[in-house]
C-alpha angles and dihedrals in degrees: 000000000000137000117237132183118214134139122240120213100194123095095246095191093060097095120148099220094186089068097037120128097178134043139187117219119206136166100272092213095042145229136300113244095253096038126125093253118206133165120191124223117203128180143181086217127077092238122134122211130207105183144028140183136231114217132193106247094217103043102026089230119149104235103167135034117204130197101163097110126156116199112222099175129205114009116185103272093022133070094209140009143174141190115235115206123203102153094134092063105089107157112128114242146094117287148164130214118230131196111181103307096340116101131187126226113269120275137173136238118207143097093250099055095099094051108146094009093121092066095049096086090051090067089065094041092056089048090054094056117128123210101026110021112199093196092057094032084224140097132244140185092016095158099063126174154026117171123246136164100041103174089216093046094228107103106042117129097033124131119238124174101243101150118133133050124093136302107248098231135318090327117065103240118127127211132188091213094062097031095051090047090050090051092050094046092053094046090048092048090054094049091053099044110013095161092058095071127078136211111229101126135056129233092277092053095252121136114272130080120258103185092262123099110256092236090060091048087055094046090048090053088056094045091052088058093046089054089054089049088053102043094164139004093268099044123075124166121202107194145001120223125352141227093294079087088077098085098111138320122281137155105269095244089056099046114128104181113158113217092176099286098080135293111299092002130113122341125213119266112203124218118230104260132189089206131073107281138199133121095227137024096306115079136178124230103242117168105172146343105257098096092060099032091049089057091048090051098048095046092046092047096050091041091054090058100041098042098043090095092057105027108023097169093046090048092054091049095051091044088063090045088054091055093046094049092047091051093050091045090055089052093051112042117184140065128304104200128195117265126249125197121172097013132044095238121110138134100283096203109176102174131072105157089081091058092049091046091058092041091051092048091051093046088050089053087059102038100030085214114155087212090063091047091051090049090053090049092051092049089047091054090056088066110020093169128032100252099229091062107103093003123124095218146356138184121264108299088341093148105036139204091035091224128041104221088179087075089054093052092048090048091050100045114104100205096087116025093190090058090047092054091045094056093042085058089049092052090048092048092056092049092047091054092054092045091053091050089052093055110131095009113132091220095040089236115157096164116118111244097235125141108301094017090160089064089056088050091054090050090050097052089045091055091045092054095045092047091051092049091050096047112015086228110151095197095109102034094103091050091047095052092040092055092044088051089048088065091051101047112294094117135096092274096046092227135127118240099215115083111246096356117139094029093212096044141088103271133150108298099169104043124171094262134122089216091064100031098048104028105016088239112156117237093210117187098022117128112220124226093259137209119349135193107271093234091055090049091053093048100053121104116253097356114136142130120272096192143020111300108248089194096049093123090059100047123102141180086259106054137001140189126185130190089211130125092223094058103083090167097068108012107046117108116228128209099219094046089051093050089050089059092067095080097054095038087048089056092049092046091050088063087061098041093052112097107251110249130188121184091341095310124113112235101173143022125221109325089203092065122076094227132127128194112208106212123190124196128192145171117153105008133057102167092123097049097095095046093044093048093049093045094051091047093048092048092042092235126147115215137189121239123200108189135169125246088249090056093049091050093046098042108030095149093052091048095049092048092051092054092044088056090057102259123145111252121201145153130278098180122294097249100018093250124183103242101183135035114261093223101033102036094184089060108096114211098197132056120244091250091052091049094048091049092048094052094042091050089052090055090045091054088054093050093046091061092047102261122149113234107240122231131246092040119230127178135193108205119231116276085013085267127125143129138226093276092057090050090050093049090048091051090052086059092050093255127125119214114228129177140183120284108251125230108067101064088222088140089067090078088102094063122111128214093257092061122094091225094051115147122188119226090248091054092049093047093049092046091054093052093043091051090049091052093049101039113001126244094244110153093003125161096209110198125210127167118241089221142001139206114284089244087071102074094165096081115195095202087072087070094050094098093053091044093053091045092050096047093044088054087057090057102262122149118211116221139170118263093251089054090048091056096050 
C-alpha cells in the first residue's frame, strides 16, 4: 500500500445508478481508526479488480491507493465480487472508495463517529412501551389481564394487573421470554459501558433528565412489568395477549381487539406451563418451565445489583424473586414456549440450559456460593455452543437467546481457572463455526438467513467483542467488523438495518409498523428482522410486496430483503433485537466518550457533549490580549490561558485581569523550552531535573504576580510538543498534560507569510467551520495564540468574536478546560 496525492477532475458523485452494473458497499457510518476496514465490490459483470482508491469527500483528492484486494467470485445475485482492504489508512475524515468509475457512498473514519449511538435503540424501546406510551403521550391496554392456560385448571378467569412492559414488535403481544432478555441485555450493556449512555428522559420516558441513565429507566420499566408477571413465588405468567391480535393494524391506544371480554377490554395473560399450550387447535411444544424462569432469574438478579443505587427497596425485592425463580427453574427443567392460537406461529424455543447457565452465574454473583457456580457450570456443559452457530437453518427462535452470556460470565469468573479456560474455548468454538461457514463469502457472513437473522448477527458481534476483550485474540476481528458493517450497509442491498440510523444513510423507510404506515411516525432505532432465505419468504402466510422492489437487482433465489411494509418477514422491527443492540453500540459509543489521549496528554473532552474549550497560549507576544479579553467578556465566555513564566513576568497586569475575569490560568513552560525532538519524538531533550525546575519556575512566576494556582492542574507544553516521558514527569508533579484537538489548524495563527506552513486568518476560520460541518467540534480544545509576531498583520484573534457568535448559534457551549475535563 502507498499513499498518493492527486487531484481528480471528474464529479465523482454523478453516478447513474439505474444503469449501474457494479457497486461498492461500505459502512455508511464509517470505521474506527484501528478497525479492520473493508469495502465490498459487487458486480453483474464477470470483471475482476486489483486496485481501488480512497478519495477525500470534500476535495475530491485521491489520498490513498489500495491494492489489497481479495477476489470472492460469484455471490448469488452477483457475477463477481471482491473485498477491498484499507485497514492501514487511519486518518480521520470523510471519504469515498472508487473502483474505476464506480464510487461508494461517503463514510467517515474516526473514533468519535459513533458518538450517541448507544442511546439510539432506546428511542424505539420507549415507543414500544405498553400502558403509558411516552411517544404517543397516551395509554393503551390498561385493562390487562385475565388469566388463561393454568396447567392445573384452577385459576383461569382471574384478573391480575399486568399492564406495562413493551409490545414485542409491530403487533402488540408481550412475552416474558423476549422482554426478560431485553431487560438483561440493557442492564448488561450498562455494566459494560456505563459512560456511553445519556440521561435525557425520565422514568416514564418523557423528555427531561432524572439523574438516572436512560437505559436504566428503560430496564426498570421492563422489570416493573416482570414483577407484575410474577406476583408471588408460585405464580409465573409467560405471555400477554395472543395472535388474535393480528386482525388489522392500529395505533396501540386505538386497538379494539375483543378476546371475549369486550372490544378493547382485557387481554388474556397466559400462565407459564410445562405442558403444550394453546386455546384452540394450534399448540406449542412446551416441556418445562426453566427457559422462562431462568430468564426471570437472570434479569431480576442483575437488576438487583445495578438498580440498588437508585431503588434500594426494589432491588432487595427482585433479588429474592431471582432466587425464587432460579429454584423453581431447577425443579422444572425444559422449555416453556410462547402460545399460539389462530395461527401456527410461535417462538419455538428448544433450549433451556442456556437460560439456567446465565441464571446460575448471576445467582452465584449474589450468593458467592460455590454450589451455585457449579450448577451454572453443569448447565453450561449441557450446551457448550449455542446451536445456531455453524448451522444452516433453525426454526423461529429455536435457539434463544441468540447469545449465551452465561458462558461469558463463566469464562470471566476468577474462582476456577479451569472453568474459565473451558468456557473461553466454548466461546471460541462457536465463533470458529460461524467463521468457517462464512468462508468464501464476500461479506464474511456465516449467519443462517432464518427469520430475524439480524438478531443473530447482533448476538454474533456481541460474542466476538466479549471474546476479544477476554482473550486479546484477534482471530475474529475481521468477522466482527464485517458483521457490524453488514448492519450498516455492507450487504448485497447496500442498506442499513436500523431504522433512521445513520440519519443520512439508506435505512428502512417503509417498515412493517402501524406507526409508520398509519401515521407516518418514524420508528427510529428499531432493528428490522433482516434478510431471509428466499424459500422461507415464499412459504410464509400473508407475506407479499405492496410496491415495486427497489432492491430487485440485488435479490436472488437464495436470500432476499425488502424495504416494504407488507414484508413482515424481513422488515419488521423487533423489541428484543433492538435491546440487544445496546451492548455493541455502547462499545462503539464508548470509543467516542473516552477523552482522546496521545502520549499521556488529553487532546479532547467528551465528543458526545457540544462543548468547546477555548485555550490560549503565549510566550513573547500579547498584542491580542485586549481584544481577546473584551471579546470573551462581551460574549460571556470563560477561556483558558496557558502562558510561560516569561509572559507572566512581562505582562503581570494582563495576567491578573484575566484571572479576575474568571478565566483558567495555567503554565506553558517557564522559558518555552523544546522538550522533545521534532524528528524523534520519543527523544527527550531536557533532563528530569531541568523539566521539573522549568515547570516549578512557571508556577512560581504566577504566584509572584499574585495569581492563584488553579486546581486541578493542567499544562500545555511549549510548542504544543511533548512525549510520553514528559507526560509521566508532569503526572508525578500532580499536573495533567493537555493539548489542542487537531483538525482545524487554528493553532497556525502564529505563522507569518514567509513560512511554508502559513495560513491566513480567512483560511483558518473557514477550516474551523468546515471541520465542524464534517465532524463536529464536540469536546474540542480549540487553540488560539494570545499574540503573534509583528510580521503577521492578519491577526486571527480579530475574528474571535465572529467565531464565537457563529459556533454559539450552532448550539455550542464554551467552557474552561477544567470544566471540560470534569
